[in-house]
FIKOLZA-1660 file (N, C-alpha, C; in steps of 0.1 Angstrom, whole numbers, plus 5000, padded with zeros to 4 digits):
% residues 97
   i   px   py   pz ch aa at
   1 0439 7170 0605  A  M  N
   1 0442 7168 0588  A  M CA
   1 0438 7181 0579  A  M  C
   2 0449 7192 0573  A  R  N
   2 0442 7197 0565  A  R CA
   2 0430 7196 0552  A  R  C
   3 0418 7205 0556  A  Q  N
   3 0412 7203 0541  A  Q CA
   3 0421 7211 0523  A  Q  C
   4 0420 7199 0513  A  P  N
   4 0425 7203 0500  A  P CA
   4 0424 7218 0495  A  P  C
   5 0417 7228 0505  A  T  N
   5 0419 7242 0497  A  T CA
   5 0423 7245 0507  A  T  C
   6 0436 7240 0516  A  D  N
   6 0445 7255 0526  A  D CA
   6 0455 7256 0520  A  D  C
   7 0464 7251 0504  A  R  N
   7 0472 7253 0499  A  R CA
   7 0472 7251 0482  A  R  C
   8 0463 7264 0478  A  S  N
   8 0457 7264 0463  A  S CA
   8 0467 7269 0456  A  S  C
   9 0480 7263 0452  A  W  N
   9 0493 7271 0446  A  W CA
   9 0485 7277 0430  A  W  C
  10 0476 7269 0425  A  S  N
  10 0469 7279 0415  A  S CA
  10 0465 7293 0414  A  S  C
  11 0460 7293 0431  A  S  N
  11 0455 7309 0434  A  S CA
  11 0465 7318 0439  A  S  C
  12 0478 7313 0435  A  G  N
  12 0488 7320 0443  A  G CA
  12 0494 7318 0459  A  G  C
  13 0489 7310 0468  A  E  N
  13 0490 7305 0476  A  E CA
  13 0501 7300 0480  A  E  C
  14 0513 7305 0478  A  G  N
  14 0524 7298 0476  A  G CA
  14 0533 7298 0490  A  G  C
  15 0547 7291 0490  A  P  N
  15 0553 7292 0503  A  P CA
  15 0554 7306 0506  A  P  C
  16 0558 7309 0515  A  G  N
  16 0557 7327 0523  A  G CA
  16 0546 7332 0520  A  G  C
  17 0537 7329 0519  A  N  N
  17 0527 7329 0520  A  N CA
  17 0525 7332 0536  A  N  C
  18 0514 7351 0543  A  P  N
  18 0514 7347 0557  A  P CA
  18 0504 7339 0565  A  P  C
  19 0495 7331 0554  A  I  N
  19 0487 7325 0562  A  I CA
  19 0492 7311 0568  A  I  C
  20 0498 7309 0557  A  Y  N
  20 0507 7294 0567  A  Y CA
  20 0520 7302 0578  A  Y  C
  21 0520 7309 0581  A  T  N
  21 0525 7315 0599  A  T CA
  21 0529 7303 0609  A  T  C
  22 0517 7306 0614  A  D  N
  22 0511 7295 0623  A  D CA
  22 0509 7278 0620  A  D  C
  23 0512 7276 0602  A  D  N
  23 0512 7265 0601  A  D CA
  23 0522 7254 0610  A  D  C
  24 0523 7240 0620  A  P  N
  24 0528 7236 0619  A  P CA
  24 0536 7229 0611  A  P  C
  25 0536 7222 0600  A  G  N
  25 0539 7218 0592  A  G CA
  25 0554 7230 0585  A  G  C
  26 0549 7236 0583  A  W  N
  26 0556 7251 0577  A  W CA
  26 0568 7258 0594  A  W  C
  27 0563 7255 0605  A  K  N
  27 0573 7256 0612  A  K CA
  27 0583 7245 0603  A  K  C
  28 0585 7234 0608  A  A  N
  28 0585 7223 0603  A  A CA
  28 0600 7227 0594  A  A  C
  29 0600 7229 0581  A  Y  N
  29 0602 7231 0573  A  Y CA
  29 0610 7240 0573  A  Y  C
  30 0607 7253 0589  A  L  N
  30 0616 7265 0582  A  L CA
  30 0628 7259 0588  A  L  C
  31 0626 7251 0600  A  A  N
  31 0631 7247 0611  A  A CA
  31 0642 7242 0605  A  A  C
  32 0639 7228 0600  A  D  N
  32 0647 7220 0591  A  D CA
  32 0655 7229 0580  A  D  C
  33 0650 7239 0567  A  A  N
  33 0659 7245 0561  A  A CA
  33 0666 7252 0566  A  A  C
  34 0669 7263 0580  A  A  N
  34 0675 7266 0589  A  A CA
  34 0687 7260 0599  A  A  C
  35 0685 7248 0596  A  S  N
  35 0694 7242 0604  A  S CA
  35 0708 7235 0592  A  S  C
  36 0700 7230 0581  A  V  N
  36 0710 7230 0568  A  V CA
  36 0719 7238 0566  A  V  C
  37 0711 7252 0559  A  D  N
  37 0715 7263 0553  A  D CA
  37 0707 7276 0564  A  D  C
  38 0711 7281 0568  A  P  N
  38 0708 7290 0577  A  P CA
  38 0702 7299 0565  A  P  C
  39 0711 7303 0552  A  G  N
  39 0714 7320 0544  A  G CA
  39 0705 7307 0530  A  G  C
  40 0688 7293 0534  A  A  N
  40 0681 7293 0526  A  A CA
  40 0670 7299 0521  A  A  C
  41 0670 7302 0508  A  L  N
  41 0658 7308 0499  A  L CA
  41 0643 7301 0507  A  L  C
  42 0636 7298 0515  A  V  N
  42 0623 7288 0520  A  V CA
  42 0620 7295 0511  A  V  C
  43 0616 7305 0505  A  N  N
  43 0603 7312 0509  A  N CA
  43 0602 7306 0487  A  N  C
  44 0615 7299 0480  A  N  N
  44 0616 7295 0471  A  N CA
  44 0607 7285 0469  A  N  C
  45 0599 7280 0456  A  T  N
  45 0589 7271 0459  A  T CA
  45 0601 7257 0455  A  T  C
  46 0610 7259 0452  A  Y  N
  46 0618 7246 0447  A  Y CA
  46 0627 7243 0459  A  Y  C
  47 0629 7252 0469  A  Y  N
  47 0631 7247 0483  A  Y CA
  47 0621 7235 0490  A  Y  C
  48 0610 7246 0489  A  E  N
  48 0599 7237 0497  A  E CA
  48 0592 7225 0487  A  E  C
  49 0589 7227 0472  A  T  N
  49 0597 7208 0472  A  T CA
  49 0600 7205 0470  A  T  C
  50 0624 7202 0473  A  G  N
  50 0628 7190 0474  A  G CA
  50 0628 7193 0489  A  G  C
  51 0621 7197 0496  A  W  N
  51 0622 7198 0512  A  W CA
  51 0607 7184 0513  A  W  C
  52 0596 7189 0505  A  M  N
  52 0585 7177 0499  A  M CA
  52 0585 7165 0500  A  M  C
  53 0595 7160 0486  A  I  N
  53 0602 7154 0482  A  I CA
  53 0608 7142 0490  A  I  C
  54 0616 7152 0497  A  A  N
  54 0623 7142 0507  A  A CA
  54 0620 7136 0514  A  A  C
  55 0607 7146 0524  A  D  N
  55 0607 7145 0527  A  D CA
  55 0598 7126 0529  A  D  C
  56 0589 7128 0521  A  M  N
  56 0587 7113 0518  A  M CA
  56 0592 7109 0509  A  M  C
  57 0611 7108 0507  A  D  N
  57 0616 7097 0506  A  D CA
  57 0620 7090 0518  A  D  C
  58 0623 7102 0525  A  V  N
  58 0627 7098 0541  A  V CA
  58 0617 7082 0550  A  V  C
  59 0603 7089 0545  A  N  N
  59 0586 7076 0549  A  N CA
  59 0592 7069 0538  A  N  C
  60 0595 7072 0523  A  V  N
  60 0594 7054 0525  A  V CA
  60 0603 7043 0529  A  V  C
  61 0618 7050 0531  A  F  N
  61 0627 7046 0533  A  F CA
  61 0624 7037 0549  A  F  C
  62 0620 7045 0556  A  Q  N
  62 0615 7040 0567  A  Q CA
  62 0605 7030 0573  A  Q  C
  63 0597 7028 0563  A  T  N
  63 0588 7020 0562  A  T CA
  63 0591 7008 0556  A  T  C
  64 0601 7013 0545  A  A  N
  64 0605 6997 0536  A  A CA
  64 0612 6991 0548  A  A  C
  65 0621 6997 0557  A  A  N
  65 0629 6992 0569  A  A CA
  65 0627 6981 0582  A  A  C
  66 0610 6988 0583  A  K  N
  66 0604 6979 0591  A  K CA
  66 0599 6968 0580  A  K  C
  67 0596 6964 0569  A  S  N
  67 0590 6962 0568  A  S CA
  67 0596 6948 0560  A  S  C
  68 0588 6939 0567  A  S  N
  68 0601 6921 0559  A  S CA
  68 0610 6913 0552  A  S  C
  69 0609 6924 0535  A  L  N
  69 0619 6926 0528  A  L CA
  69 0628 6935 0528  A  L  C
  70 0622 6942 0543  A  G  N
  70 0637 6959 0546  A  G CA
  70 0644 6969 0531  A  G  C
  71 0654 6968 0536  A  L  N
  71 0660 6979 0530  A  L CA
  71 0663 6974 0514  A  L  C
  72 0659 6961 0508  A  S  N
  72 0657 6961 0497  A  S CA
  72 0657 6962 0486  A  S  C
  73 0655 6963 0472  A  Q  N
  73 0653 6971 0460  A  Q CA
  73 0634 6973 0458  A  Q  C
  74 0631 6954 0463  A  A  N
  74 0619 6955 0464  A  A CA
  74 0611 6956 0475  A  A  C
  75 0619 6959 0486  A  G  N
  75 0614 6963 0504  A  G CA
  75 0608 6982 0500  A  G  C
  76 0614 6991 0491  A  I  N
  76 0612 7005 0487  A  I CA
  76 0609 7006 0481  A  I  C
  77 0607 6995 0461  A  M  N
  77 0593 7006 0456  A  M CA
  77 0578 6995 0466  A  M  C
  78 0584 6983 0466  A  Q  N
  78 0569 6984 0470  A  Q CA
  78 0563 6991 0490  A  Q  C
  79 0575 7002 0493  A  A  N
  79 0571 7008 0507  A  A CA
  79 0564 7019 0492  A  A  C
  80 0574 7027 0483  A  A  N
  80 0565 7038 0474  A  A CA
  80 0555 7036 0474  A  A  C
  81 0551 7027 0465  A  R  N
  81 0543 7020 0462  A  R CA
  81 0526 7021 0469  A  R  C
  82 0533 7019 0475  A  N  N
  82 0515 7013 0493  A  N CA
  82 0520 7027 0500  A  N  C
  83 0525 7036 0496  A  Q  N
  83 0528 7050 0505  A  Q CA
  83 0512 7056 0511  A  Q  C
  84 0515 7056 0519  A  N  N
  84 0498 7071 0522  A  N CA
  84 0503 7076 0539  A  N  C
  85 0508 7086 0531  A  Y  N
  85 0514 7093 0545  A  Y CA
  85 0509 7106 0541  A  Y  C
  86 0505 7112 0549  A  Q  N
  86 0503 7130 0552  A  Q CA
  86 0512 7135 0550  A  Q  C
  87 0522 7139 0537  A  E  N
  87 0533 7153 0536  A  E CA
  87 0530 7164 0543  A  E  C
  88 0542 7170 0555  A  P  N
  88 0529 7183 0560  A  P CA
  88 0531 7196 0557  A  P  C
  89 0538 7198 0545  A  L  N
  89 0536 7209 0537  A  L CA
  89 0522 7209 0526  A  L  C
  90 0519 7194 0525  A  S  N
  90 0509 7195 0515  A  S CA
  90 0494 7191 0514  A  S  C
  91 0483 7195 0510  A  S  N
  91 0474 7201 0510  A  S CA
  91 0464 7183 0514  A  S  C
  92 0468 7176 0506  A  T  N
  92 0460 7164 0509  A  T CA
  92 0468 7149 0506  A  T  C
  93 0479 7153 0511  A  G  N
  93 0491 7146 0511  A  G CA
  93 0492 7135 0503  A  G  C
  94 0498 7120 0504  A  S  N
  94 0499 7113 0490  A  S CA
  94 0494 7100 0490  A  S  C
  95 0480 7100 0483  A  S  N
  95 0478 7089 0495  A  S CA
  95 0482 7076 0485  A  S  C
  96 0477 7065 0487  A  G  N
  96 0482 7054 0481  A  G CA
  96 0467 7047 0472  A  G  C
  97 0458 7048 0480  A  S  N
  97 0444 7051 0480  A  S CA
  97 0435 7060 0468  A  S  C
% end
C-alpha cells in the first residue's frame, strides 16, 4: 500500500509527474484512458480526478450488487457510506473508518 506522502498535490506532484511512471495505478489509468479516448489529456488533473471518481463509483455498485440489498437505492447508499476502498491513484485511499 502506498504511503500518504507518495502523491502530494500541494507540492506540485500531480498527474504526469515522472515519479509515477512505474506506478501500477498510473499505468492502469493510462491504459484505460487510451482505450476510451486515444487523444485523452491524461496529464490533466480533471481527467485523472474523473477517472478516480468513476473507479470509486464502480466499486460502490459492485459492493452494493453483492449485498443483500442489491442495486437498490438503499443498497447503493449503504455501500457508498461504508466504502473502504483503496483507489489506485490515491495516496491514502477512501476509508470509511
